[in-house]
N, C-alpha and C positions, 0 to 999 in steps of 0.2 A: 887462039884467043877466045873462041867461043867455048872451048872445053874448059879453059881456066875460069871463065865467067860462070859456067854451070856449077863448077866445084864450089866457087865462092857463094853462089846463090843457095846451093844445097846446104852448105855449112851455116849460112845465115838463117835459113828456115829451121834447121835442127836446133840451133841455139835459141831462136825465138820461141819454138815450141817448149823447150825446157824452161825458159823464162816465164812463159804464160802459165805453165803448170805450177811453177813455184809461186807465181802471183796468186793463182787460184787457191793453192794450199794455204798461203798467208791469209787470204780472205776468210777461208774456213776457220783458221785458228783464231782470227779476230772475232768472228761471230760466236765461236764457242766460248772464248774468253769473255766477251760481252755478256753472254747468257749466264756464265758462272759468276761474273761480277754482280749481275743483277740479283741472282739467287742469294749470294752472300750479303748483299746490301739489305735484302728483305729479311734475312735471318737476323742481322744485327738490329734492324728496326724492331723486329718482334721481341728480341731479348731486352731491348731498352724499354719497350712497352711493359714487359713483365716486371722490370725494375720499378717502373712507375706505379704499377698495380700493387706491388709488394710494399712500396713506401706508403701508399694510401691505406692499404688494409692493415699494415703493421703500425701505422700512426707516427712514423718517423722516417726521414730520408737519411738517417745515420745507421749504417749496418751494425755498428757496435751495440746499439740499443734496440735494434729491430731484427729479431731472428729470421723473420720471413724475408726481409731484404738481404740479410747476410747469405741465406741459401740461394736467393735469386742471383746475387753477385757471383757466387761460386759456380752456379750453372752457366752463367754467361761466359765466365773465364774458361770453363770446360769446352764451350762451343767456339773458342778462339776469338771472342770479342776482345779487341785491344783494351788493356787495362786503362790506358789514358782516356779512351772513349768512355769507359765506365765511370772513371773519376770525374771527368768533365760533366757528364750527365748528372751524376749525384750532386755535384756542386751547383748545377743549374737548378735542380729540384729544391735544394736548401735555400736558394736565393729568391725563388719566386713563390707566390701564393697560388699554387695551381689548383684549378677546380678538380674535384675527384673524378677519376676516369671511370666510366660506366660501360658495362657490357650490354650489347643489344643483340637480340636474336631475330633472324629473319627466316621464315619457314615457307616451304613449298613442296609441290609434287610434280614429278616429271614422268611422262609416258604412262600415266595412270597407276603407277606402281612403285616408283622410286621416290621415297620421302627424304627431304634434306632439311637440316637445321644449320644455319650459318651463324657463326659467332663472330662479332666484330666489336672493336673498341675505337670507334671513329672519333676524330677531333671535331668533325662537323656532322651532326646527326642528319641535318637536312640534305647534305651532299650524299651521304650514305644511302638515304632513302631513294634519291633520284638514280643513283648508280644501280642499286638492287632492282628497282622497277624496270630500268632499261635492259639489264641483262636477263631478267625474268621474261620480259616481253620478247626479246630476240630468240630465246631458247624455249619459248612456249611453256614456261613454268607457271603452274597454278599457285597463287598465293593462298595457302590454306593452313589450318592448324596441323602441323606435322609432328609437334612434340608429343602428341597422344600415342604415337607408335614407338616412342623411346622411353627409357628410364634414365633420368639424370642422376648421376652419382659423383660424389667427390672421390678423386683418385690421388693417393699420396704414395709416391714411390720412394722407398728409403733403402739405405744400407743399414742392416740391422745393428742394433747396439752391441757394444763389446760385451763379452761374457756369455753370449748365446752360442751353444755348440751347434754344429751342423746337424747333429743327430736329433736335437730337440728344437730346431728353429721354428717349425710350424706350430708346435704346442706353445712355445714361449711367446711367439708373436700373436697367437690367438688370445692368450692371456692378456697381453698388452692391448690388443684391440678392444677387448671387453672393458678394460680399465679406462681406455681413452674415449670410448663411445663409438668406435668403428663397428661396422656391421659384418665385415668379411675380410679375408686376406687371401693373397695368392703369392706363394714363393715361386718366383719365375726364374731365379738363378741361385740355387742353393749354394753352389761353390763360392759365389761372390757375395753371399748373404744379402741378396737383393729381393725385396718384398714389396708388394703393393697392398695398401690398406684401402678399403672402400667404405664410404660413409654417406650419410644423408647430406646433400649439398648445403642444407641450412646449418649443419654442424661442422662444416668443412674446416673453417679457420680454427675452431676450438680443438678439434681432433688433431689437426696438424701441430698446433702449439703443444699439446700434451705429449704427442709422440716425440717431438723434438726435446721436450723436457725430460723424457725417459732416457734419452741418449741415442735415439735413432737419427741417423743423418739423412735429412730430407734431400733427395736428389732432384725431384720434380713433383709438382702437384697442380692439379686443376680440376674443374668440374667438367665431366664429359657426358655425352649422350650415347647410350647403348640401345640398339634396336631390340624391341621385345616381340616383334613380328618375324615371320619367316623371311630370310634373306632372299633377295630377288636377283635374277639373271637378266642381262641386257643383250640385245642383238648388237652386232658389230657397229652398225651405223649409229645406234643409240649410245653405245659406249664412247665412240669417237666424239659425238656431240656433247656428251657429259664431260669428257676430258677438256674440251674447249671451254665449256661453261666454267669449270673449276679454274682453268688457266686465267680467265678474265677476273674471277673473284679475287685471286691472290694478289692482283695488282692494285686492288682498292685500298685506300688509306684505312688503317686500323683493322684489316682482315686478320682474323685469329685462326679459325678452324672451320671445317665443314664436316658434318656428321651425316651419314646416310645408312640405308639398309641394303646396300649392295653387297652381294656375295664376293668376298675377296678373291676367290679362285677365278671368278668371271673376269675381274679386273686384271689379274696377273696373266691369264691365258690368252687375253685378247691380242 
């Protein structure tokens, strides 16, 4: 009888262990799924914000009459934003008199050497200021003029217009850049005819419209900050702190992008 009981107990413990392991695995899957869902939700929110910006800058919430909005819609679709979500959002924009969305920049320095420029399109400027002040204080960020160590440039990524041969893509696009008022170009994928045009941020909208009128398919465009000082390296503890700092920022309403002068190899090899 005792032997039989031991066998039953052993089987029960083995089965329980398997069940607990399966439960732990399901918990991990749930956590991963929740994290992925959160990232996807943030991505959709950002794409909808870009639609709103394009509608404001282009002067119309109707893609058929607003090339900027039409390009933004195409990009949102490429990023798997549901078409019904896009349609409902555009309908909402057409029904309400929304105040123009504005970009706000928050600047700081960390570890006496890492400069950051944070771009946001907040619905509440007051809330954004409180959030930024709080996270700056927690991570010992100095609020200083950081833009001075960056060059701001308009960046317009396009698929080059039809009729341009791969052999002459750089020369043809340079010619188009001069005609449209861009300052420089970079052919970053010749096989796919993908080219970046760089321009003065004050001429950004005008250059974008001219490139589109010439037949270039605008894939993505925005004003970005490029460091003009030497890139810096961080110690492992500093890098971990900086990653935590960025993870807090991306959860803020209206967060757009963070620019820094960190050496990319430092970030990747940590």
